[in-house]
N, C-alpha and C positions, 0 to 999 in steps of 0.2 A: 241433066242437072248441072253438070259443069258448064254447059253452054250458056245457061242463064245465070250462072253464079255472079258474074260481074254486075249484071243488071239488078239482080236481087240485092246485092250489097249496096248498090247505089240507091235503090228504093228504100232500104232500111235507113240509110243516112238521110235521105231526102224527107222521109216521113217524120223525122225527129221523134221517133218512138222512144218511150222510156222503158220498153221491154227488151232486154238483151237476148231473149231466146227466139226472136222471130227472124234472125238472119239465117244464111245458108249453112253455117258451120254445124249447128246442132242437128239439122235434118240430114245433111249429106253423110256425116259420119255415122248417124244412126242407121241409115240404109245400108251402109257398107259393112257394119260390124254387128248390129243388133237385130235387124229385121229378119224374122223367121222366113224360111224359104216358102212356106205356104201362104204368106201374106202377099198382098198386091199393093204396090205404091200408087197413090193417087195424088200427084203434085199438081194442084189446080192453080192456074194463072189467069189473071184478068188483065186485059190490055185495052187502052184507049188510044185509038188512032195509031196502033202499033207500039205504043210505049207501055212498059210494064207498070201497072198501078196496084196490083194485088197478088198475093201468094197465100195459098192455104195448103200446107204440107199434111197430107193425110195418108192413111193406109187402110185397106180392107182386110179384116180378119174374120175367120169362121170359128165360132165358139161351139160349146156343147149344144146338142139338139139341132145343130145346123144353123144357128143364129149367125147372120152375117152383119157385122157392125163396121161402119166406116167411121174412123176416129182420127183425131189429131195425132200426128207423130209425137211420141213422148208421153202419151197418156196410157199406153198399154204396158204389158210385161215384156222384157224385164223392166222393173221399176228403176228409174234413174232419178234419185233424190235431188241432185242439183239442177235437173231440167224442170224448173218449177212452174213455168207459165207458157206452155205451148199455146199459140194463138195465131189467128189470121193477121197478116201484115197488109196494110193498105196505105196508099198515098193519101195525104190530107190536102184538101177537105173532102176527098172522095170516098171516105170510109163507108158511108151508108150505101152508096151505089155499088161499091165493091162487094159488100156483104150480101146485098140483094142479088147481084149477078151470080154469086157462088151458090146461094140457096136455090135460085131458080134453075140453075144448071143441075144441081144434085137431084132436084125433083124429076127431071127428065130421065135420070138414071135409076129410077126407083126399082127396077127389076134386079139390079145388082146387089141391093142391100135391103135389110129389114129395119135397121136403125142407123142414124147418123148422130154422132156426138160432136159438137163443135163449140169452140171458144172464139167469139168474135174479137175479143181484145179491144184494142183502140179503134177498130173499124166500125164498131157500133155498140150502143148501150144495150140494145135488146134485139132479139130475133123476132121480126114481125110476121105473124101468121099469114098476112096478106101476100107475102112474097112467094108462097107456095102456089102452084098452078092448079090445084084441085082441093076441094073441101075435105077429102078423105085423109089428108095428112094431119098428124097431131104434133104440136110443139109443147114440150114440157121443160121448164127451168129446173134441172135436177140437182145442180150443185153450184155453190158459190165459194170461191177460194179467197180468203181474206189476207191482205198484206199490210204490214205496218209501214207507213210512209212518212218521211220527215221532209217537209218542204224547205227549200233554201231560197234566198240566203237567211241566215239566222241573225240573232242580235249581234251587234258589233263586237261584244266581248268574248265571243267564241261559242262553240257548239254545245257547251254545257249550261249556257245561260238559261235560268229559269228551271233547271233540272238539278235540284240541290243534291239529291242522293247520287246521281250520276257524276256530278262535278266532284263530289267528295271521293268517289271511287277512283276517279282518274288522278286526283291529287295524291291519294294514298298510294296508288300503284307507282307513280313517279317517285315518291319519297322512298318507298321500300326498295325499288330498284337501285336508286342512288345509294342508299345506305348499304345495300348488299354488295354492289359491284363498283361503286364510286361513280362520280359524275361522268367520267369518260370511259367507263367500263361497259356501258350498254348503249344500244341505239335501235332505232326502227329503220328498216330498209324497205323501200318500195321497188319491187322487181317488175319491170315491164319489157325489158329487152327480149326479143324472140330467142336469142341464143342462150339466155339464162332461164327462161320461164319454165322449161320442161323439168329441169332439175329442181327448181324452186317448188314446182307443183308436186313432184314426187315426195319432197320433204314434207310439204303440207299434208299429203295423204297419210304419211306415216304418223304425223302428229294428230291428225283427225282420228286415226285408229286408236292412238294412245288416249285421246280424250274420251272415246267411247268406253274405254276400260276403266276410266277414273270415276270414283264415287266419292262425293263429298257434299254434305248439306242438301241432299236430295237432287243434286245436279246429275242428270242422266241424259246421255245423247247416244243415239244409234249410230253405228258405222254404216253410212249410206253407200260406201264404196266397198263393202265386203265382197260383193260379186266381182271376180277379177275381170269379167267382160265389161262391166260398167266402169270399173276403175280405168281400164285401158281406153275406153271410149271417151270418158271425161278428159283424160290426159290429152288425147288427140284434139279434142275441141278447144281446150285451153291453148294448145300450141298454135292452132290456126287463128284463134282470136288475137293472139299476141302479134301476129303479122299485121293486124290492123290497129294495134295499140288499144285493144278493147278489153284488156284484162290486166289486173295488178295483183301480185302476191306481196302482201305486207308481212315482214318478218321482224319479230322481236329477238334481237341478238345480244347475248351477254358473254363476254370472255370467249368469243369465237364460236359459241354454241347457240343454235336457234332454239329458243324457249317456246315460241308460239308462232302461228302463222294464220293469216286471214286472206281468203280469196275475195276479190271485188271485181264484178263484171261491169264494164262501162259502156254506155252509149254516148252519143253526143249531147244528151240532155239529162241523163240520170246515172246514178251509181247503184248497183245491186249488191248487197252484202250476202255472200254465198258461204261456202265451206270455211270452217275454222278448225283449229286444233292446237293442243298445247301439251307439254310435258307435265307429268304429275307434280313435279317440284316447282312448277310455275304458277300454281293455283293462287298463292297468296299475293301475286302481283296483278290480279284481275286482268290477265293478258288479253282476253277477247274484248272486254270493254275498252282497253287502252288502244288496241289496234283499230277498233272501229272509230274511236275518237279521232285518230290520225286520218282515217279514210274520209270521215265527214269533214274535217278541217280542209283537207286537200280538195275535196269536191266543191266546197264553197269557194275556194280560191280559184278554181277553174270556171266558175260561173255556172255550175251544174244546177238544174232546177229542183232535183229531189234526190233523196237517198231512200232506197227501198230495203227494208230490213228482212225481207223474205217472207214466205207464207206462214200463216198460223201464228197469231199473237201469243207471246209469252210475257211473263213479268219483265224479263230482261229487255225485250224489244220495246215494251210500252214505257219503259223509263226514258226512251228517246223521244217517243211521239205517241199521242193518243189518236192520231188520224189513222183509221183503218179503211182501206179501199178494197172492196170486194169485186172479184171478177167472175161473172156468171158463166156457166156452161149450159148448153141446151141439148136436148135429145129430140130429134125429129123421128117420129114413128111412121113407118110406111103404111100405105093403104091396104095391104094384104091382110087376110084373116090371121095368118101365121104371125105377122108382125104385131098385130093388136092383141091377140089372145095368148101368145107364147113368148115372143121375143121381148116385148115391152115389160110385162110383169116380171119376167126372170131378171132382166137387166136392172130395173128399178129396185127390186128387192136386194140384189147383190150390191148395188150402189149404196143403199142405206146401211147394209152390213159393213161395207168398207169404211164408211164414215164413222160408224160406231167403234170399229177396231182402231181407227186412227186416233179417236179421242182417248182411248184407253192406252195408246202407245204400243200396240201390238200389230204385227204385220200379217199374221195368219190365224186361222181358227184354232190350230193346235196351240199357238202361243196364248190365245185367249183362255183356253182350258187350263193351261199351266198357271196363268195368272190367278184364275179363280181358285184353283186347288191350293196355291201358295197362300192366298189370303185366308182360306178356310183353315189351313194348318196353323196359321199365326193366331187365329181366333180361338182355337181349341185350348181349353185349360190344361195345364201340365198335370200328368198323372202322379 
């Protein structure tokens, strides 16, 4: 992995990908710290006349009933919330050829797996069944992940132009901060230096946890870094990305104290709005909106093509843009009887249940039962 790291990084930059998760940092640190010993890494590379033109970071995992699933690194447990879009990386305009080469190769390895789940990302819009070498394979589009995307550049008067409610929220935040701390008593800092990024990220993580504990006006966010292994992993990734100037931590600072922070992942062509957090006493300043406004402004000044507001649209994200881009994922079902009669039905049922829990905002079946019981208790009349 380390031997191809420089090539991989160069391919990511050359491809002009808008996806910040397809570089080596997310994969290498996952293998080092989160990959179970029973898993087997499959880091597939595609070359054209010796030059690296494609990378598909995958791993083989055995589930209950002996089901063997080959999947993208970052899509299995432990869940890493900030690792939002694992996908194939491909040089452009060779994306379709890279995707076809990968699928054709995986078909030759059919005895090793029952299912393959893959996100082609920018390498291809669709997995074409004709790429498989035999008619006994089955391809199903089983999931699509939506992202709210804001194209740049914006209107000349700023990122809030045409977004009246958002513009008012930003103005109100600025006025309240000035009234409370004075014009010179608060500021926004953008931390990019490698020597400072780790401590800034640790501060962000603490604020993210504080945000998860805060309740106001229905605002509810899970602590996606509650698992200490995941927290350490994301911190290592951020530190590595800082070496390439691919990450910024924006901080809202007043009277020497950080009130809020926002993580932004950068590629040469896009900015990705990631983790955020704030102190409970910062709520009235709309800190997340304000820091995102700064991030969008600076992205426009750098000539960035788009800002991605992360997966799954919310009312807050849709205030920025109504453009929703969906990234499909596919499952390739092997030709064996076990794959068709056992592995595929079990996986597709579990996948549907996972989507249902996600829409309800619960992570496990146990939490689902608790949610139902809590709602039932609230509906019961008082005795």
